[in-house]
N, C-alpha and C positions, 0 to 999 in steps of 0.2 A: 426163546430158542437161540443158542449161539450158532452163528452161521459163518462157515469158513468158505471163502471164495477162491477158486483156482481158475486162472485165466489162460487160455490158449488161443491160437488162431486156426483158421481152416486148415485141414489136412495135417495138423501137428499131432505127433504121437507122444504118449506119456505113459508112465507106469506108476506103481504104488510108491516107489522111492521119490519120484518127482512130487507127489502129493505130500509125503511126509516132510520133504524139504520146504515146500511152500507153506505148510501149516506151522512149521517150527520157526519160520523166518520172523525175525524181530522179537522172538521170545527168549527168555533166559533159559539156556540149555541145562542149567543146574537146578532149575526149579523142580519140585516134586511132581508137577503135572505133565512132565515131558512124556512119560509112558502113556498117559491118558490121551495126549495129543496124537502120538504115533498110532495108538489103537483106533482113534477116531478116523485118522487118515486111511488106515487099512479098511475100516468098515465102509468109508465113503467110496473107496475104490471098488469094493465088493458090490455095493449098491449100483455103481455105474456099470459094472460088468453085467449085473442082472438086467439093467435097463437095456444094455446093448444086445443081449440075447433075444429080446423081444422086438428090438428096433434097429436092426443092422443097416437099414436104409438111412438112418439118422446119425448113428455113431457106430464105428466098426472096430474090429480086431486087427491090429497089425501082425501080432503073433500071439501065442498063448498067454504071455504075461504083459502085453502092451496093448493099450487102446489107441485108436486114432480117429480124430475128427474127420468129418466129410465136408460137403459143400453147404452145410447148414450152420447158421449163426444164431446166437441167442443164449438162452440159459436152460440148464437141466438142474433142478433142485431135488435133492433127496433128504432124508432125515439128518444126515451128517454133514452136508455141505452143498455148495453150489458150483457147478461147472459153467464157466463163462466162455463162450466160443465167439471170437471176433473176426471181422474180415481180414483177409490175408495181406494183400498189398505190399507188405514189407515184413521184416522180422519183428516180433513183438518187443524184443529188448531194445530196438532202435527208436521206439517211440518215446516221447517225453511230453509232459503237459505244457501247453502254451496258452498264456492269457493275453497275448498280443491281439490287437484289433485286426480283423480281416474284413471289415466292412467294404473297402474298395474292391478287394478280391471277389467278394460275393456279388457286388454290382457287375463286375466283369463277366461273371458266369451267365448273365442274361444275354450277352452277346456271343457266347461260346456256342450257342445252339441255333443260330439264325441261318435259315436257308435263303440264299439270294435268288435273283432272277434266273441265273444259270444252273440252279439246283445244286450249288456248291454249299457245303455245310462247314461253317466256321467253328473250329475248336482251337483257336489260337492261344487262349489264355487258360491258366489253371490257378488254383489257390497257391500251389507251390511257386509258380512263376511270379505272380503278382506280389506275393509276400516278400520274396527275395529282392525283387526290384525295389520295392518300397523300403525295405530294411537297409539296402546298400546306398541307394541314390537319394532317398527321402524326397522323391519328386512329387509334385502335386498333380501333374498331368501325365497319365500313363500312355496317352495316345501318341505322344511325341518321343516315347522311349523305345529304342530298338536294341535288344540285347541278344547277341548270338551265343549259342552254347550256354544258355542260362542254367541248364542242369548242373553245370560245373561250379556254380556259386555255392557259397556256404550252405551246407545241408541243414534243412529245417524239417523237423518231424512233428507229426500231429497224432493225437490219440485215436486209435481205431474205434474206440467206443463212441466218440463224437461223430465219426464217419457213419457208423451204424445208425445212430439216432437220427442224423440228417437224412439218411436214405429212407428210414422208416416214415419220415414226415411226408414222403411222396408216394407211399404205398397205398394203392387203391383199396377202398372198403375196409379201412382200418381206423382206429381212434387216435392215431399218432399225429394227425395233422395239426392239432391245437397245442402241440408241445410248447411249454413256456420255460422249461428248465434251462438254466444257463450252461454254457460249455464248461465253465469252471466247476460248477456243481457236479455235472455228469462225469467229468474226468476223475473226480475223487470218490465217487459213489459206486458201489456194485451195481451191475446192470439190472438185476432183479429189483433192487431198491428204487432204481430210477423208474421202472414200470409201476411200482406201487405208488411212488410219489405222484406220477402222472395221473393215476386213477384217483388218488385223494384230492389232487388239485381240481380235477373234473367234478368230483363230488361237491367240493366247496362251492364251485361255480353254480351247480344245480341247486344247492341248498339256499344260496343267496337269492336266486331267482324265484324260489318257492317250490316246496315239495308238492307233488301231485296228489290230489284227493279225488275220490269218486263216490257216487252213491252205490251202496251195496245192500242188497236185500237180505235182511237178517230175520230168521225165524227163532223165536225164543219164548219160553214159558216165564212171563213177567209177573211181578207183583202189582202191576198197574196196567191199565188199558192204553196201548199205544199202537197206532196203525190199524191194520186189518185183522179182525178176529178170525182165526182159522177154526171154524166150528167143529169139524170132525175131530181134529187133533186135540182141540180144547176139551171135548167130552172125554176122550180117551185118557188124557193126562190129568184132568182136574175134576174127575167125578167126585172125589173126596175133598180135594183142596179147592174149595169155593172161592178162596181169596186170590187165586191166580188166573191169568189170562194168557192163552197161547196165541200169540199174534205174529204178524209179519209186517215189517216196516223198513223203509229205506233210511240208511244212515250215511252221512257224509264223512268218510273215514280215510286215514292215511294207509291203512293196512290193505293195500292193493298189490297186484302182481309185480309191477316195476320196482316198487319200494321193497318188497320182500326179496327180490333178486339182489338189490343193492346191499341190503343188510346181510344176506347170505354171503356175498362176496367179501364184505368187511370181515365177517367171522372167519371165512376161509383163509384170508391173508394174515389174520391176527397171530397165528402160530408160526408164520413163516418169515417174520421180520423182527429185528431189534430196533433199527433206526426209526421206523414208522409206527411202532407199537402204540405209543401214546396217542397219536393222531387217529389211529384205527379205533381204539377204545372210545375216544371222545366222539367220533362219528357214530359209533353204535349207540351211544347214549342219546344222541339226537333222534335216533329212530326207535326209542324205547317202546313205544306203543305198537310197533310193527312186528309181526311174526316172521320167522324164517320161511323161505320157500320150501315147500314139500314136493313140488313137481316142477322142475326146471323147464321141461318141454312145454308144459301147459302155460306157465307164466311168461315164457319168452314169446308165446303166440299172441299176447295181449296187444291190442291195437291202441296206439297212442295218438291222440288228436293233435292237430297242427299247432295248437296253442302250447303244447308241451314238447315241441320238437327238440328243445335243448336237452332233453333226456337221451337223445339218440346216441351221442358219443359215449356217455357213461354206460349205457346198456351194452354197447359194443365191448367195452372193457369187461363188463360182467360176463359176457358170453365167452371171452377169451379165458378168463380165470375159472369159471364154473364148468364150462363145457369143452374148452380147448378145441372147438370145431373150426376155428379160423387157422390159417397158415398150415402147419404140419401136424396132423394128428399122430398120436403115439399109442402104444399098447403097454400093458403091464400093471404092476401094483399101484394102488392109490397113494402109496407113500412118496412116489416120484411125481414131480410136476415139471413139464417142459414147455417152453415157449420158444419155438425155433422157426427160422425163416430161410427159405431157399435164396442163396445169394444171386443165382441167375435171375430169379423173379424180382428181387429187390433192385438189381442193376437195370433190368428191362423197364420196370415201372419208373425208376428215376430218370432214365434217358427219355422215356415217353413224356413224362411230366415236363421236363425242361424243354423238349422240342415243342410241345403244345403251347407252353407259356411264352416261348420266344417267337412262335409262328401262329398266332391266333387265327389268321385267315386261311391256313392250310387245313385240309380235311385229313388229319393224321389218324389212321386206324390202328388199333393194337390187336395182335393175334387174329388178323383177318383170314378167314377160311373161305372155302368155296372152290378151291382148285385141288385136283388130285393127280398124283403121279401116273396112275393107271385109271383110265376111264373108257370103258368099252361095253356096249350093249346094256346100258343103264347100270352096270356094275362099277362101283367106284371103290378104290382103296388107296392107301398111303396119302392121307390128307396133307397138304402143304399149308403151313401157317407161319408166315414170316412175322417176326416180332412187331415190326412197324411198317406200314404200307401207305404211301401217298398215291392214290389212283392215277394211273397213266404217267407217273413221274418217277417214283423212286421206291426202292425196297431197302429197309434198314434192319439189320440183324445184330443184336447185342450179344457179346461173348464175354462172360465174366471169367476170364482166364488170362494168364500172363504168357504171351508167346515166347517160345524158346529162341532167343536172339542168336544163339550159337549156330543155328541152322542158316548158313549164308545163302544157300541156293533157294530155299523156300521162305527165307526171311522170317522164320518162326510161325508162319501161318499153317494151320492144320489142313491137310489135304481134304479131309472130310468136310470142313467148313466151306472150301471152294466148290466141292461137288454140290453141296446144299445150295449155295448161291447160284450155281449154274442151273440147277433144277428150277429155282424160283424165276430166274430170268426167262427161261424157255416157256414155262407154263403161264406166267403173268404177262409175258411179252414186254418186260421192262429191261432196259439196257443199262440203267444206272443203279448199281448196287453198292450199299455202304456196309462195311463190316466194322462194328464199333467195339473197341476194347477199352478197359479202364486206363486212365492216365495216372500213373503213380511213380514213385522213385525207381521202380523196377522196369518201367516201360519208357522212361524219358529218352534214353539214348536210342531205343528202337524206333521212336517216333520219327527220327530224322530219315530213316530208310524209306519212309512211305510218303515223301513229298509229292510224288506223281503216282497216279492210280495204276493198278495192274489192269492190262487189257487182254482179252481173249478173242481171237479172231474166229474161234470155232463157231460163233453164232451164225456165220454166213452158210454153214453147212447144215443148219437145222431147218427143216420144213415146217412152217407154221400152218397147221391144218386148216384153220378157218379163213386165212388170208390167201391160201393157195399159191404161196410163193416162198422162196428162201429169204432168210433175213440178210440184209445187206449191211447191217450195222454190227459193230463190234460190241461185245459185252464189257462194260467198264466196271471193275470192282475197286472201290476206294477203301483203303484201310485207315480208320480214324481212331483217335484216342480221346475218350470223353473225360473232361475234368471232373474230379470227384469233390463232393461237398464236405471237405474237412472243416 
């Protein structure tokens, strides 16, 4: 299958002319196949339109002749091509591949999410900042370096594909944690091919450790006596054929549910790739004696013993490709395949992962519930679920958005976000609230405006029902910018 990949970022609009231009890029315009390429681009756009009509929550219409991405990233593959949607953070054209080492910057990320004794959250360093300091000063010890207005240094850009993959590594209940593919490989490879490569790498790991076998009870009319003779069925089948025996016996075989699912996934992906086609065919040959799965639901319910827990990650991949029940489910024809992720969820999981890693002694809860905006006579409604909650200490809410820095009075913070934080503070009786936005080249200058927290003295006018007194503390909302894992 010849696959054409068209890349956009969140909320970017595109039309059929954009697809034609992208498909023709790098090809000889005089060649006879130009019309075929244009025809394929038009067909691809039509397939994306059909997908959008059934899934307007994932991909939308800007107008009659223009489609527009939403806040979901990943891939949508149809018969004629692949739409690649990447995180926004900056304009797609401004990114460039970088093979420079960022090991020191990555080490600094560990300190960017530490909560100290005064419940202050450090987000002092970012990949951008560390890289620029290293590039210009070539210093060995970053602790002794103080650079003011570091955002004004020579601009360095990173591939949004690498950002997405690094975010996926922190996604809960997903198979991305064991990702081994290098940044250089991922920057040059289509996103869908990266996913297929990850699946095949996981398959190789499982195969080396040993494929699972199990005893399966087989009933068959055999030419020899093996196992238990099923007398009733034997009489029925072999009244004339005295030379046969209808028996039941256990056989130690590879043809079991998990292996059938793996082979079915390999077969599913075989028609969707060029780069990995040879590896897929070779892997299927290794499973030659195994049948394809005829009932995904039943086979996925197979219980794996702890001795074969190394199958777990590979079966997660199988579930993604065969059932697409993880992440964002979609509707429509079988010709389309989508693997999409909510950027709000990715950013939330990433910040939670980094906070827990940097603060192992803190009991950091994600999506903690139990409080309601309205609670009266055992009737509860409007559940409040902050993204991150440290009991009796702090509430943190992640916002995957770029504040509008032109709003001088509000400093780019949405009014609805502050209302939400105020409700959290009152119901959870927490006075320390953190609003966390992504730190990227579009928020670097905005970061300087929030050196001191926003304080609301409205807290003292609120009556706390269970404590029977008014709050005397001010509610402190601190706006922070989380370094991203480029």
